[in-house]
N, C-alpha and C positions, 0 to 999 in steps of 0.2 A: 214336587220336591218337599220333603218335610221341613218344618221351620225350626227344628231343634236337633242338636247333636250332643254327644257325650264329650265333655271337656273338663277343664280345670279352671276354677275361678281364683285369681290371684288376689292378694290383700288389697290392691288398689282398684279392684273391680275388673281388670282386664281378663280376657278369656284365652286360655291356651288349649291347643289340641294335642300337644305332646308335653312330656314332663321330664325334661332333660336337666341334669346338673352339668353346667357348662364349665369347661376348663379353658381359660383364656390366657394365652401368653401375651405379654405386653411388648415383646421384642422377639426378633428372629432367634436370638441366642437361647431363649427358653422354650421354643416351640417343640423341640424334641422331648423335653421333660413333660410338657403338657400332653403330648401324644401318648407317652408311656403311662401317665396317670389315667387317662381316659380308657386306654386299652384294658385296664384291669377291672373296669366297672361297667356293667351292661347298660346302665342308665346315664352314663357320662358321655359327653361329646366334646372334642377339642376343636379349636379354630386356629390351626397353624398358619402363620403368615411370615412375610419377609420384611416387615416394617418395625418401627419403634425406636430405631437408632439411625444416626447420620441423616436425618431428614430435617428440612428447613421449614420454618414458619408455618405456612398454611398446611403443608403436608403433615407436619407434626400434630397440628390441631385436628386435622381430619382423621388421622389414625386414632388418636385418643377419643374423638367424638364417636367414631365408628365402633370401637371396642365397648364403649359405654352403651351405644345404641343396641348392639347385638345382645348385650347382657340384660337389657330391659325388654327384650322380645317376650311376649306372653307365653311362648312355648318353653321358657326357661324357668325352672323352679328355684335355682340358686346358682351362684358363680364362684368358682375358685380362680383367683387371679394369680398368675405365676410370672414373676419377673426374674431378671438376672441380678439387678442391683445398681448398675451404673448407666442404664439406658436413658434416653431422652423421655420416653413415655414410661413414667414410673408406675410400678404396680400399686404402690400405696395410693397414688393419686387416682388411678382408675377405680380402685376399690372404694375409695372415699366417695367418688362421684356416684357410683352404683348404690352405695349405702344410703346416700341422701335421697335417692329415689325409691327407697324402701325395698331394695333387692337383698335377699339373704346372701351374705358375702363371707368369704374367707380369703386370706391373702398370704402368699409365701414367696420368698425370693431365694435364688440359688446361693448367692453370696452370704446372705444373712443366716441361712439354715445350716451352712457348712458343706455345700457341694451337691453334685447331681443326685447321687443315690439318696442322700438325706432328704432332698427336696421331693423326689418321687414318692418316698415313703410318707413324708408329711402331707403331700398333696392328696394321696389316696385316703389318708385318715380324715382330712378336712372335707373331701367330697362325700365320704360316708356320713359324716356329721350332718351335712346339708341334706342328704337324702333321708336320713332318719327324722329330720325336722320338717320335711316337705309334706304338703297335703297331697296324698296319692289317691284320694277318693275322687272318682269321676262323678259328675252330676250333669243333669240335663240343662243345657244352655242354649240360648237363642242363636240361630245361625247368623242373624244380623249383627252379632257382636264380633264377628270375625273380620280380619283384614286379608284381602287376597292380592298377591303381587303378580304382575304380568311382565314377561320378557320376550322379545323377539331377537333372534340372532341367526347367523349363517343364512341370511335371507336368499330366497329364490322366488321365482314367479309363483310357485305353489304356496308360498307363505302368504303373499299378498292376496292371491286370488282364491285360495281354498281355506287355509287355516285361520287367517286373520278375521274374515267375516264371521266364522263360527265363534271364535273367541269374543269378538266384539258384541255379538248378540248375547252371549252369556254375561259379559260385563254389564250390559244394560239391564239384564234380568237381575243380577246381583245388586246393582245400585237400587233397583226397585224394591229389593228386600232389605234395604238399609245397610247393606254390606259396604265397608270401606274398601276401595280399590286403589292400589298404588302401582304405577307403571314406571319401568326403567327405560331409559333411552332418550337422551336430551337432543339428539341430532335433528329430529323433525322441527323442534321449536327454533333451533338456531338457523335452520335452512329456510324456514317460513315464518319469520317473526310477526308479520302483519296478520296473517291468518291465525297464528297461535294466539294473538291478543284477542281476537274475536271469540275464541273458544274459552278464554280464561275469565273467571268472575272478577269484577272490579277490585275486590279487596286483595286479590293476588297480583294485580297489575304491577305494583312496585317491585315485587319479588321477581316477576318475569323480566321486567326492564333491567333490573340489576344483573340478573343471570345473562341476558343477552349482551349487555355492555361488557361483562367480564369475558364472554366468549368472543366478542369482536376484537378485544385486545389480545386474547390468546385462543385462537380457534381450536376446537377439539382435534385430537390426533387423527390424521387421515388414514383410516383403516378401511379394508375391504368391506367389512360389515357396516361401518359408519357411512361410507359412500352409498351403499345400496339402501341404507335406511332413509336416505334423502332423495332417492330417485323416483320422483313423482310429485303430484300435488299433495297438500297437507292431508286432506281427507283420505286419499288413497293410501298413504304410507302410515296412517294412524288408525286403520280400521279396527285393530285389536283393542284400541282404547275405548270403543263404543261411542255413543253419540252424546254422552253427558258433558256438561261444561267441566273445565278443569278448575277444581276448587282450591288447589294449593300447589306451590312449587317448593320442593324440599331440597335443602342442602344434603349432599351425600353424608350419610351417617346419622342424620337427624330423624326423630320420631315424627310420624304423621299426626296432625292435630284436627284435620277435618273429620266431622262426624260420619258422613256418608258421601258417596260420589267418588270422583277420580282425582288423585293427586299425582304429580309427576316428580320423580326423583332425578336429581342432577347426576346421572350416572351414564356411563357408556353402555353400548348394547352387548358387549362381551359378557358371556354368561356368568362366569365366576364373580367378576366385580359387580355386575348388575344385581345378582342374587344377594350378595352381602348388603348392598345398599337398600334393597327392598326389605330384607330381614331386619336391618337396623331401623327402618321406618315402621316396623311392627307387623310385617306380613306373617300370617300363620301358615299359609299355603302359597306355593308359587306355581304359576302356569307358564310353561316354557314352550314357545313356538320354535321348532327347530326342523329345518328341511333336511339337515344332515344327520339328525338323530343323536346329537351330542350326548354320550352316556355319562352324565354327571348330575349329581344331586347336591344338596347342601346339608351341613351338619345339624342345622337348627330347624329348618322348615322343609316338609316334604315337597317334592317337585313333580308336577304332573306334566308329562311330555306330550305335546300335540304336534303332529306332523301332517302336512298335506301332500307330501312327496311319496308317490306310490312305490318307487323303488326302495326308499328308506323304510317304509312301513313293512314291505315284504322282507327286506334283508334283516331288519332289526325288530321283529315282531315282539320279542320279549323285553325290549327297551322302550317301547312306545306305549303310552297309556291310551291315547285317543287318536284314531285314524280319521283325520278330518275329511278324507275322501268318501267315507261311508257313515261315520258316526254323526249323531245329531246334537243339537243344543241340549236336549234332555239327557243324552248320554254323558256329555261333559259335566252337566250339573249334578248328575247322579254320582259321577266319579269324584267330584269335589266333596260331595256329602260323605261318601264312603271313606275317603282319605281323612276327612275331618273327624269321622267316627273312630279312627284309629287303624284302618286298613292300610297296608303299605302301598306306595306307588311303585312303579317299575324300578326306578333308581334305588329306592329303599330296599327292595327285595334283594338287589345285588350288592348292597352296602356301598354304593358309590357316593362319595361326597367330595366337593371342591370348595375351598374358601380362599378368597383374595380380596384385598382392599385396593381401590383404585388410587392412583397418584395424581397430585396436582402438578408436580415437577419432578426432576431427577433427584435421586438420593445421592449423598456424597460418598 
């Protein structure tokens, strides 16, 4: 596998493999406007969501943190923040946070600009300005500069026995190439706290202990995926994480800071919410283990679908990138390289994207 790919170097030194202008609504009330803006521009991507208003405390903070996190993803060349004007998560505040991080920013709100149509028109103009200022030149960059995200969902025996070992071997190979890996799915840590601590480096123990304490007070929602993600011993249910120590425990919406190795994002295993948490952590590319072949991508990072379920691979051949029943570690590594070089993944070919932010508690 070659050690370099074609990518985009950001002013802060981060490396992107896509060059999107992101249209970020700060509230549910502005997400249709964000969608309309992005639909007019081939280089723009919108992140519609149902949050930003009538949320309390930690949820409000998490939504804001996540919106800032996705805006700082290296695949993003600039961000247009779109607000309504009366929401809890204010567009001006999100824009200011992104600006402090050196992200090219424009901001507009529906109430301030004079209504929906005026906001759409202004948003398109602002997005074009960002694109004209963006560095669109690709350059050869080190593969080791990337961050790769991993998600397992809709688990079956084939995921644990076939897909996860393949992905885990690839994660070990990536870590050996100095690639940073982030994994979503907090359920195994909560279910096996003592074993989790032995796999976590000492400097992250306090973060792990704080996380476990919080989940003891308020256990994760009991979902079918969540229960299956804890059905077995720690090593068995975390095969796709590889064998490296856990370097960092990340709050949902926060950027990863470990240089290489594996970090765990405090996210559920549900694809849409997990993918957003990984992208906010900085993931350029996502690897999604899916027995059911969930046909969903993400607006910011390409998603490589890996399935070990023979019936799924047969029925959804055009939606699966890697057939874990026949493909090898080198096949997956080559696919990561090709997607990193700009080739579309299966979900990207079909234009499939999903975006969601997980909740701490109920909205009002």
